[in-house]
C-alpha positions in Angstrom: 124.9 16.4 -102.5 122.8 13.4 -103.3 122.7 12.6 -99.4 121.0 16.1 -99.1 118.8 15.6 -101.9 117.7 11.9 -100.7 117.1 13.5 -97.0 115.2 16.3 -98.5 112.9 13.7 -100.7 111.7 12.2 -97.3 110.9 15.4 -95.6 114.3 16.0 -93.5 114.7 19.8 -94.2 117.4 20.4 -91.6 120.3 19.8 -94.0 123.5 21.7 -94.3 125.5 22.0 -97.6 128.8 22.9 -97.4 129.8 23.0 -100.9 130.6 26.3 -102.7 131.8 27.4 -105.9 130.9 29.7 -108.9 130.5 26.9 -111.5 127.2 25.2 -112.6 127.7 22.7 -109.6 128.0 25.8 -107.3 124.8 27.5 -108.6 123.0 24.2 -108.4 124.3 23.9 -104.7 122.8 27.7 -104.2 119.6 26.5 -105.8 119.2 23.6 -103.4 120.0 26.1 -100.4 117.2 28.2 -101.5 114.9 25.3 -101.8 115.8 24.3 -98.3 115.2 27.7 -96.9 111.8 27.9 -98.6 111.1 24.2 -97.2 111.9 25.1 -93.8 110.0 28.4 -94.2 106.9 26.3 -95.4 107.5 23.9 -92.5 107.8 26.5 -89.8 104.3 28.1 -91.0 102.7 24.6 -91.2 103.8 24.0 -87.4 102.4 27.1 -86.5 99.0 26.6 -88.0 98.9 22.9 -86.5 99.2 25.0 -83.1 96.4 27.2 -83.8 98.5 30.1 -84.8 96.4 32.1 -87.5 98.6 35.0 -87.4 101.0 33.5 -89.9 101.8 35.5 -93.0 102.8 33.5 -96.2 103.5 34.8 -99.8 104.0 32.5 -103.0 107.5 32.8 -104.3 106.1 33.1 -107.7 103.1 32.5 -110.1 104.1 28.9 -110.4 104.5 28.1 -106.5 101.6 25.8 -106.2 102.7 25.1 -102.5 102.8 28.6 -101.7 99.5 29.6 -103.3 97.9 26.7 -101.5 99.3 27.8 -98.2 98.2 31.3 -98.9 94.7 30.2 -99.4 95.0 27.7 -96.4 95.8 30.6 -93.9 93.3 32.8 -95.2 90.7 30.6 -94.8 91.8 29.4 -91.4 92.0 33.1 -90.1 88.2 33.5 -91.5 87.6 30.4 -89.7 89.1 31.9 -86.5 87.1 35.1 -86.9 83.9 33.6 -87.1 84.6 31.0 -84.4 85.4 34.0 -82.0 81.9 35.6 -83.1 80.0 32.3 -82.5 82.0 31.7 -79.4 80.1 35.5 -78.2 76.8 34.2 -79.3 76.8 35.9 -82.8 75.3 33.5 -85.3 74.5 36.2 -88.0 77.4 35.3 -90.5 76.6 33.4 -93.5 79.4 31.4 -94.1 80.2 30.6 -97.8 81.5 27.0 -98.2 84.8 26.4 -99.4 83.9 23.3 -100.3 80.9 20.3 -99.8 83.2 19.2 -96.7 83.4 22.7 -95.1 82.7 21.9 -91.3 82.6 25.4 -90.4 79.9 26.1 -92.6 78.2 23.0 -91.2 78.4 24.1 -87.8 77.5 27.6 -88.1 74.2 26.3 -89.9 73.5 23.6 -87.5 73.6 26.3 -84.5 71.5 28.7 -86.6 69.1 26.1 -87.1 69.0 25.4 -83.2 68.5 29.0 -82.5 65.6 29.2 -85.0 64.1 26.3 -83.4 64.3 27.4 -80.0 62.8 31.0 -81.0 59.9 29.1 -82.7 59.2 27.0 -79.4 59.4 30.4 -77.4 57.1 32.4 -79.6 54.6 29.1 -79.5 54.7 29.5 -75.8 54.2 33.3 -75.8 51.1 32.8 -77.9 49.2 30.1 -75.8 50.5 27.3 -77.9 51.6 25.1 -74.9 51.4 22.0 -76.8 54.0 22.9 -79.5 57.2 20.7 -79.1 60.7 21.2 -80.6 61.7 19.0 -83.4 64.7 17.1 -82.2 64.7 14.9 -85.4 66.2 18.1 -87.1 69.2 17.9 -85.4 72.1 15.6 -84.7 73.8 14.8 -81.5 73.7 17.2 -78.5 71.6 20.0 -80.5 68.9 17.1 -80.7 69.5 16.5 -77.0 69.0 20.1 -76.2 65.7 20.3 -78.0 64.6 17.1 -76.3 65.5 18.5 -72.9 63.5 21.8 -73.5 60.4 19.5 -74.7 61.2 17.5 -71.3 61.1 20.8 -69.5 57.7 22.2 -71.2 56.1 18.9 -70.0 57.4 19.2 -66.6 56.1 22.6 -66.2 52.7 21.9 -67.7 52.1 18.9 -65.6 51.3 20.6 -62.7 49.2 23.2 -64.4 47.4 20.4 -65.8 46.7 19.0 -62.6 45.6 22.1 -61.0 43.3 22.7 -63.5 41.5 19.2 -62.9 40.8 20.3 -59.4 38.7 23.0 -60.3 
């Protein structure tokens, strides 16, 4: 029994206990079996989540089941992330994502995409209103998002160059 307990302590949930009995030792062995079954179930859920399968379902074993409750919250959050990511992939940026924490990458990603969309709409409206000198504010964005705004600015410059030269010929 000590060997099994030591293996469980280091995360080896694939243990087998062959001891049986009705006395206190037998009851303790049964409790260990239940604990191992629970750990195996949680490990299976964690493996599925790690593979991107958010269709898992987990229920805490009791009010005191800290691990089970944390897994419930994690699964619900990952399901929400997958749902929002699916909408973003379809071009729907209307979701307001309530951050789960200050490190919530999903909320930050959606906010960055919403900011990019607003900046591109601002540039388009400026052009439609004849404000052809208006340029995007690439400094408001990081990485590729800033590069997109710079590319739009360069495109506007390239379009306006021949127009400006044509105006000088008249």
